[in-house]
C-alpha positions as CSV (number, residue, x, y, z in Angstrom):
1,X,57.1,-39.3,-20.8
2,X,55.0,-36.2,-20.7
3,X,51.4,-37.9,-21.2
4,X,52.9,-39.4,-17.4
5,X,54.1,-35.9,-15.8
6,X,50.1,-34.8,-16.4
7,X,48.7,-37.7,-15.0
8,X,51.1,-37.1,-12.0
9,X,49.8,-33.0,-11.6
10,X,46.0,-34.7,-12.3
11,X,46.1,-37.0,-9.4
12,X,48.4,-34.3,-6.9
13,X,45.3,-32.2,-7.0
14,X,43.3,-35.2,-6.5
15,X,45.4,-35.5,-3.1
16,X,42.5,-34.7,-0.2
17,X,43.1,-30.8,0.5
18,X,45.4,-29.6,-2.0
19,X,42.2,-28.3,-4.2
20,X,41.1,-26.2,-0.9
21,X,44.5,-25.0,0.1
22,X,45.2,-23.9,-3.5
23,X,42.2,-22.2,-4.1
24,X,42.4,-20.4,-0.4
25,X,46.2,-19.0,-1.5
26,X,45.0,-18.3,-4.6
27,X,42.7,-15.6,-3.1
28,X,45.1,-14.9,-0.5
29,X,48.4,-14.4,-2.1
30,X,46.6,-12.2,-3.9
31,X,46.0,-9.5,-1.4
32,X,49.8,-10.0,0.7
33,X,50.7,-9.0,-2.9
34,X,48.9,-6.2,-3.6
35,X,49.5,-4.3,-0.4
36,X,52.6,-5.4,-0.4
37,X,53.3,-3.3,-3.9
38,X,50.8,-1.0,-3.7
39,X,50.6,0.4,-0.4
40,X,53.5,2.8,-0.1
41,X,51.3,4.2,-3.7
42,X,48.1,4.3,-1.7
43,X,49.6,6.2,1.0
44,X,51.0,8.8,-1.4
45,X,48.7,9.0,-4.4
46,X,45.2,7.7,-2.2
47,X,43.0,10.0,0.2
48,X,45.8,10.3,3.2
49,X,48.3,12.3,1.0
50,X,51.5,11.0,3.0
51,X,55.3,11.9,1.7
52,X,57.0,9.1,-0.4
53,X,59.4,9.0,2.9
54,X,56.7,8.9,5.6
55,X,54.4,6.3,3.2
56,X,57.8,3.6,3.2
57,X,58.5,4.2,6.3
58,X,54.3,3.3,7.8
59,X,53.9,0.5,5.3
60,X,57.1,-0.9,7.2
61,X,54.7,-2.3,10.2
62,X,53.1,-4.1,7.4
63,X,56.0,-6.1,7.2
64,X,56.5,-5.9,11.0
65,X,53.1,-7.5,11.2
66,X,53.2,-10.2,8.5
67,X,56.7,-11.9,11.1
68,X,54.1,-11.3,14.3
69,X,51.2,-13.0,12.5
70,X,53.5,-16.1,11.3
71,X,53.9,-16.9,15.1
72,X,51.3,-15.9,16.4
73,X,49.5,-18.5,14.1
74,X,52.7,-21.2,14.3
75,X,51.3,-21.1,18.6
76,X,47.4,-21.8,17.8
77,X,48.2,-24.3,15.5
78,X,50.3,-26.4,16.9
79,X,48.4,-26.3,20.4
80,X,45.6,-27.2,18.5
81,X,47.2,-30.0,17.1
82,X,48.0,-30.9,20.6
83,X,44.9,-30.7,22.2
84,X,42.8,-32.7,19.1
85,X,45.6,-35.3,19.0
86,X,45.7,-34.8,15.3
87,X,49.2,-35.8,13.3
88,X,49.7,-32.6,11.5
89,X,48.8,-28.8,12.5
90,X,45.4,-27.8,12.3
91,X,45.9,-25.0,10.3
92,X,42.0,-24.2,8.5
93,X,40.8,-22.6,11.6
94,X,43.3,-20.6,12.4
95,X,43.8,-19.2,9.4
96,X,39.8,-18.7,8.5
97,X,39.7,-16.7,12.3
98,X,42.7,-14.3,11.4
99,X,41.3,-14.2,7.4
100,X,37.4,-12.6,9.3
101,X,39.5,-10.5,11.8
102,X,41.9,-9.6,8.4
103,X,38.3,-7.6,6.9
104,X,38.5,-5.2,10.1
105,X,42.0,-3.2,9.3
106,X,41.0,-4.0,5.9
107,X,38.0,-1.9,6.4
108,X,39.8,0.9,8.5
109,X,41.9,2.0,5.8
110,X,39.1,2.8,3.6
111,X,38.6,5.5,5.5
112,X,39.6,8.7,4.5
113,X,39.9,10.4,7.7
114,X,41.4,8.2,10.3
115,X,44.0,9.9,13.1
116,X,47.6,8.6,12.2
117,X,47.9,6.5,14.9
118,X,44.8,4.3,13.9
119,X,46.5,4.4,10.2
120,X,49.7,3.1,11.5
121,X,47.9,0.0,13.9
122,X,45.1,-0.9,10.9
123,X,48.2,-1.3,9.0
124,X,50.1,-3.7,11.3
125,X,47.0,-5.6,12.1
126,X,46.8,-6.0,8.2
127,X,49.9,-7.3,8.2
128,X,49.2,-9.9,11.0
129,X,45.8,-11.5,10.1
130,X,47.2,-11.9,6.7
131,X,50.2,-12.9,7.6
132,X,49.8,-15.2,9.8
133,X,47.5,-17.1,6.8
134,X,50.1,-16.7,3.9
135,X,52.4,-18.2,6.1
136,X,50.9,-21.3,7.1
137,X,49.7,-22.1,3.5
138,X,52.5,-22.4,1.9
139,X,55.6,-24.6,2.3
140,X,53.9,-25.5,5.9
141,X,50.4,-27.1,4.7
142,X,52.4,-28.4,2.0
143,X,54.8,-30.4,4.5
144,X,51.4,-30.9,6.4
145,X,49.8,-32.5,3.0
146,X,53.1,-34.7,2.9
147,X,52.1,-36.5,5.7
148,X,49.1,-38.2,4.2
149,X,49.3,-42.2,3.9
150,X,48.8,-40.5,-0.2
151,X,52.3,-39.1,0.0
152,X,53.8,-40.9,2.4
153,X,58.0,-41.1,0.7
154,X,56.6,-40.2,-2.4
155,X,59.1,-37.0,-2.7
156,X,57.7,-36.7,-6.3
157,X,54.7,-35.8,-5.2
158,X,55.4,-34.2,-2.8
159,X,57.4,-31.7,-4.9
160,X,54.1,-31.7,-6.9
161,X,52.1,-30.2,-4.1
162,X,54.6,-28.1,-3.2
163,X,54.7,-26.8,-7.0
164,X,50.7,-26.4,-7.4
165,X,50.3,-24.3,-3.8
166,X,53.0,-21.7,-4.6
167,X,52.0,-21.6,-8.3
168,X,48.6,-21.4,-7.4
169,X,49.4,-18.1,-5.2
170,X,52.1,-16.8,-8.1
171,X,49.0,-17.0,-10.1
172,X,46.6,-15.0,-7.5
173,X,49.6,-12.4,-7.4
174,X,49.9,-11.8,-11.1
175,X,45.8,-10.9,-11.0
176,X,45.8,-8.9,-8.2
177,X,48.8,-6.1,-9.6
178,X,46.4,-5.4,-12.7
179,X,42.8,-5.8,-10.4
180,X,44.3,-3.0,-7.9
181,X,45.7,-0.8,-10.9
182,X,42.5,-1.0,-13.0
183,X,40.3,-0.7,-9.8
184,X,42.0,2.1,-8.8
185,X,41.7,4.2,-12.2
186,X,38.4,3.5,-13.3
187,X,36.6,3.1,-9.3
188,X,39.4,4.9,-7.1
189,X,41.0,2.7,-3.5
190,X,37.9,2.7,-1.6
191,X,36.9,0.1,-4.2
192,X,40.1,-1.9,-4.3
193,X,39.5,-2.6,-0.3
194,X,35.9,-3.8,-1.4
195,X,37.8,-5.5,-3.7
196,X,40.8,-7.3,-1.5
197,X,37.8,-7.9,1.6
198,X,35.7,-9.8,-0.7
199,X,39.3,-12.3,-1.1
200,X,39.2,-12.3,2.4
201,X,36.1,-13.7,2.5
202,X,37.1,-16.2,-1.0
203,X,40.1,-17.3,1.0
204,X,38.4,-18.0,4.1
205,X,35.4,-19.8,2.1
206,X,37.9,-21.9,0.6
207,X,39.1,-23.5,3.8
208,X,35.8,-24.3,4.8
209,X,35.6,-28.2,4.2
210,X,39.3,-28.7,5.9
211,X,37.9,-26.4,9.0
212,X,35.0,-28.7,9.3
213,X,37.2,-31.5,10.1
214,X,39.6,-30.3,12.4
215,X,36.2,-28.9,14.2
216,X,34.9,-32.2,14.3
217,X,38.3,-33.2,15.8
218,X,38.3,-31.0,18.3
219,X,34.7,-31.8,20.1
220,X,36.0,-36.0,19.6
221,X,38.8,-35.3,21.9
222,X,37.0,-32.5,23.5
223,X,34.3,-35.3,24.4
224,X,36.4,-38.1,25.2
225,X,38.9,-36.1,27.0
226,X,35.6,-35.2,29.4
227,X,34.3,-38.6,29.6
228,X,37.5,-39.9,30.7
229,X,38.0,-37.3,33.0
230,X,34.7,-37.7,34.5
231,X,34.9,-41.5,34.7
232,X,38.8,-40.5,36.5
233,X,36.6,-38.7,39.2
234,X,34.0,-41.4,39.7
235,X,36.4,-43.8,40.5
236,X,38.6,-42.1,43.1
237,X,34.8,-40.8,44.7
238,X,34.3,-44.7,45.1
239,X,37.8,-46.1,45.9
240,X,38.7,-44.9,49.1
241,X,40.9,-42.8,50.7
242,X,44.3,-44.0,51.6
243,X,44.2,-42.0,54.3
244,X,41.5,-43.1,55.9
245,X,42.2,-47.1,56.4
246,X,44.6,-46.6,58.4
247,X,42.3,-45.1,60.8
248,X,39.6,-47.1,60.5
249,X,41.9,-49.8,61.1
250,X,43.2,-48.3,64.3
251,X,39.4,-47.4,65.3
252,X,38.6,-51.0,65.2
253,X,41.0,-52.4,66.7
254,X,41.0,-50.4,69.8
255,X,36.7,-51.3,70.1
256,X,38.3,-54.6,69.9
257,X,40.3,-54.6,72.7
258,X,37.7,-52.5,75.2
259,X,35.3,-55.3,74.4
260,X,38.1,-57.5,75.4
261,X,38.7,-56.0,79.0
């Protein structure tokens, strides 16, 4: 029934991590889609004044950065999870780090006096630092959340969680198109990039509770690992060396033979 569907939808929001990832993805999708659709127009009509062909060529660098960023964040999250012994990839820490780094190229694109190579670099790094978190927050996160005890074997709930996260991102993307058009027309492109930077900060802030949890797990793993390593070292120092054992016995035997003579 309709009431049961609504109840299932509400319960899906209560699953740990869903609200944080969904809210973060709303802000993040706003930024990524704003750049994806508006970057060519900005390079043409904004302070740089490139031709349409040149703007399209430079905008393609953003897509290259997104691909590279997706690969990088995958390697980082797998490495952190393996180090901490987490059952699912630790994505929040990596996402926050890359979102904070994304502020640098976004701030650089506000400058109307950048060199041509600097513009290209800013576009590529925008793709890297935004594409990685965007990729890690979509279906991959839904799969990770599906490994929680509350969702094990619950295919319908997993589908609901996936829909919530994707739907939240679609909402952010839609709102972003309106905001870019309205702000660029009323206040200029510099304010547009300020808005995008604020959304990056909000996206990172939504993941802070999850990042704190991951940090504690990582620190606990480091502490336990360090204690185990120190214990092993102490045991090795106290244990007699295998090379010293036969030599000691040989000296004792020689001394005993000399005394007998």
